N, C-alpha and C positions, 0 to 999 in steps of 0.2 A: 320498201322491202316487204315481201309476203310473210304470212304467218310461219310457213315452213322454214324460210330463211332465217327469221328471227329466232326460231327454236334451235336451229343448227348453230347459230352464233352464240347463243346463251350456253349451249352444251359445251362448246369449245372453250368459252371463258371459265366455266366450272372445272373443266378438265385441267386447264393451265393452273388455276388456283389450287386445286387438289395436289398437283405435282409440286408446286412451290411449298405448300405446307408440309408435305411428306419429306421433301429435301431438307427443310429447316429442322424438323424433328430429328432426322437422321444425323444431321451435323451436330445438333445439341447433345444427342446421346453419345456420339463418338467423342466429343470434347470432354464430356463428363467422365467417360471411361478412361480417357487418357490422362486426366488431371484430377485424381480423387482428392477429397478434402484432406488436408494434413491433420494428423492426430499427434497428441503429445506422447512422448516415449513413456512407457510405464516403468515405474521403479519398483521392482520386487524385493529390493533390499538396498542397503547403503554400506559403503566402505569408506575408511578414512585414509586419504592420501596425505602423507606428511613429508615435509622437507626440512632437514636440519641445517644449521650452520650459516644461515643468511643473516642479514642481507649481504649480497656480494655483487661483484661485477656481472654475474650471470643472472641476477634476479629479474631484471627487466625482460630478458628473453624468456625466462621461465614463466613469468606472469602472462606474457603475450601468448605463449604456447598453451598454457592452461586455459585461458579465455577462448582461444580459437577452437579448442576442442570441448568446450562446454564443461570444464572441470573446475571444482573448487577444492582447496586444500588447506591444511593447517601448517603454518610456517613457524617452526621452532627456532626462533632467532637467538643468537648470542648477543648479550647486552653490549659488549664492546663494539660490535658492528652496527647495532641499532643506534648507539650514541653517535657513531661516526657517519652514519648514512640515514638520517631521519627521513629524507625524501623518499627513500626506498621503502621504509616502513609504511609511510602514508600510501605509497603506490600499492603495497600489498593489500591494505584495507580497501582502497578504491577499486581494486580488481575483484573484490568479493571474498578475499581469503581471511582466515582466522589466524591470529598471532599468538604464539605460545612462548614460554620461557625456557631457554636452553642453557642457563647459567651465563655468567659474564665472560669468563675466559676459557671455558671448556676444560676444566681440570678433572682429575679423578676425585670426585667428591668424597668417596668413601675413605680416602686417605687424609682428609682434612678435619680440622676441629669443628665443633658445632658452630662457633662464631664465624669461622671462615666460610662454612657452608651457607650460613645465614647471609653473609655479605654477598656471596655470589648470586644468591637468589634475589635478595632485596634490591641490589644495584641494577639487576636486569629488569625487574618490575618497574623501577623508576625510569630507566633508559627507554623502555618500550613505550610507557605512558607519555614520557616527555617528547617522544618522536611522533606522537599521534596514533599509536597503535592500540590505544585503550589499555585497560589493566588486564593482563593475562589471567586466565583461570586454569590453564593447563601448563604442566611442567614436565619436561623430559630431561632426565639426568644424562650428562655426557656418557657415551659408551653404554648406556643402559645400566650403569652401575649404581646400585642403590642399597640402602639398609635402613634400619629403623630411624637412625639419626637424620638421614637425608629426607625420608618421608615425613618425619615430624616437622622439620624445618619448612618443607614445602607447604604442609598443612597450616602452619602458623601464618603463612602469607595467602591463605585461601586458595591454594593450588592443588589440583588433582594430578597425581603422578601418572604419566602415560608412557608405556614402553611400546611394544609392537607385537603383532602376531606373525607378520611376514617380513623378513629382512631381504631387501632387494640385492644386497651385496654390492651396490654401486660404489661404496667407499673402498671396496676391495678389488676394484677393477673389473667388475662384472660387465659383460658385453651387453649391447642393446637387446639382443635376443634373450639373454638370460634374465634381464630385468623385466621384459615383457612376460616371460614364463613365470617369474616370481609373482607378478601381479595377477596372473591367471589362477593362482592358488587362493586368492582372497575369497572369503565367503561373507555373508551378511553380518555386519557389525564389526568386522575385523579391520585392522590397521596395518599399513605397510610403511616401512622405513625407507626413505629416499633422502637425497641431499641436494641442496640448492645449487651446488657448483658442478654437478656431474653432467658432462656433455652427453654421455650415453643415456642417462635418464631423460634428458631433454629430448633426445632423438626417439626414445621409446614412448613418449606420452601419447602421440596420435594412435599408436597401436594399442596402448593400454586403454584409451578411451573407447576404441572400437570393441575390444575384448569385453570390457565391462558392459557396454550396451548390448552386446550379443547375448549376455547372460541376465539381462534385466537388472543390472546393478548400477547404482548412481553414486556419485561422490557426495558424501555427506559431511556433517560436522561431527566433532567428537564431544560426547556428552560429559560434562564435569561430574555428573551424578553416577554414571555407569562406567565411564572410561571406554565406551564403545561408540562406533559410528551410528548416527541417527539422522533422520531427515533434517535439512537445514532449517533453522528457526526463521 
């Protein structure tokens, strides 16, 4: 092969190599643009999702739905149901939920004597702890009814009384849309009342999760010190 031919052959090889390199770079850039690195969702605030009256036959589905939507919540359990369903209390904890005290039989506590109130609270503490739910630090009086006697009884057991800022009205037959709209009123630190057994609340949870995320809000724990939602410990 002559000198001229060798030069033409070398030039051709260089051209092919340059084309392959350019194609590779283009493909890499396109792939990078199509699949950006995932980033963690920013939490600009925290809200407290709470569910009263469990554990029940609906608890397993509720926990599955919460986990599927990346949500954690505080479960205010009745002592009688915790004692009857210890496996469900353990399931609540295993799913990353926090467990609170919601009295033993769900009475109107403000109509009871001090000793009766104390019994309702203490038996629930024992039932939840015995079921593997830990010792609750939060207490929600049934119906949100409270007075100085109820608060002092809770305090004697190391409990912080927690009411709510937003009532979903699921206990009153609120529709799924209405429950979603109620959750949309939550602001940083606030708490919403929902119930373990409500089918409409269960159906609302995916949309509640989407709505919170769109506003930069995450589901947090309820602080025993402030009674407000804070980042999970």
